[in-house]
C-alpha positions in Angstrom: -8.8 60.1 48.7 -9.8 58.6 51.9 -11.0 55.4 50.2 -7.4 55.0 48.5 -6.1 55.5 51.8 -8.0 52.9 52.8 -7.5 50.2 50.3 -3.4 51.1 50.5 -4.0 50.3 54.2 -5.7 47.1 54.1 -3.3 45.8 51.2 -0.2 46.9 53.4 -1.6 44.8 56.6 -2.8 41.8 54.7 0.8 41.8 53.1 2.3 41.9 56.9 4.3 45.2 56.2 4.9 47.5 58.8 4.8 51.5 57.5 8.6 51.3 58.0 8.9 48.1 55.6 6.4 49.4 53.3 8.0 52.6 53.1 11.8 51.2 52.2 10.2 49.0 49.4 8.6 51.9 47.9 11.7 54.4 48.1 9.3 56.6 50.1 9.3 57.7 53.9 7.1 56.5 56.5 5.1 59.7 57.3 4.1 59.6 53.4 2.3 56.3 54.0 0.8 57.7 57.1 -0.5 60.6 55.4 -1.7 58.5 52.4 -3.6 56.0 55.0 -5.3 58.9 56.5 -6.5 60.5 53.4 -4.0 63.9 53.3 -5.3 65.7 50.2 -1.6 67.4 49.3 0.4 63.7 48.2 2.4 63.9 45.1 1.3 61.3 42.5 4.7 59.9 42.0 5.0 59.0 45.9 1.3 57.4 45.4 2.2 55.6 42.7 5.3 54.1 44.0 3.8 52.7 46.9 0.7 51.4 44.5 3.6 49.5 42.7 5.0 47.7 46.0 1.8 46.9 47.3 0.7 45.4 43.4 -2.5 47.8 43.2 -3.5 49.0 39.7 -5.7 52.2 39.3 -7.7 52.4 36.0 -9.4 55.3 34.5 -13.1 55.3 33.7 -15.2 57.7 31.8 -18.1 57.5 29.3 -15.6 58.6 26.7 -12.7 56.1 27.7 -13.7 53.1 24.9 -13.5 56.1 22.1 -10.6 57.0 23.8 -9.1 53.8 23.6 -10.0 53.0 20.1 -9.0 56.2 18.7 -5.6 55.6 20.3 -5.1 52.3 18.6 
């Protein structure tokens, strides 16, 4: 979670957004952004996904079986 937090903080700062501005855009509390940026382990996925969407960050699942899963899904 710490690496995700660091990446989010980097993207937020490069975007020129304060925690308050970013929280308003994502519809979450500024404390949630602080917690995420500092690697807190009890963050809700929906809160994280709202923040990722605002910062235009995409998460991809990766595993040895993902190619097979993708082919079977189609």
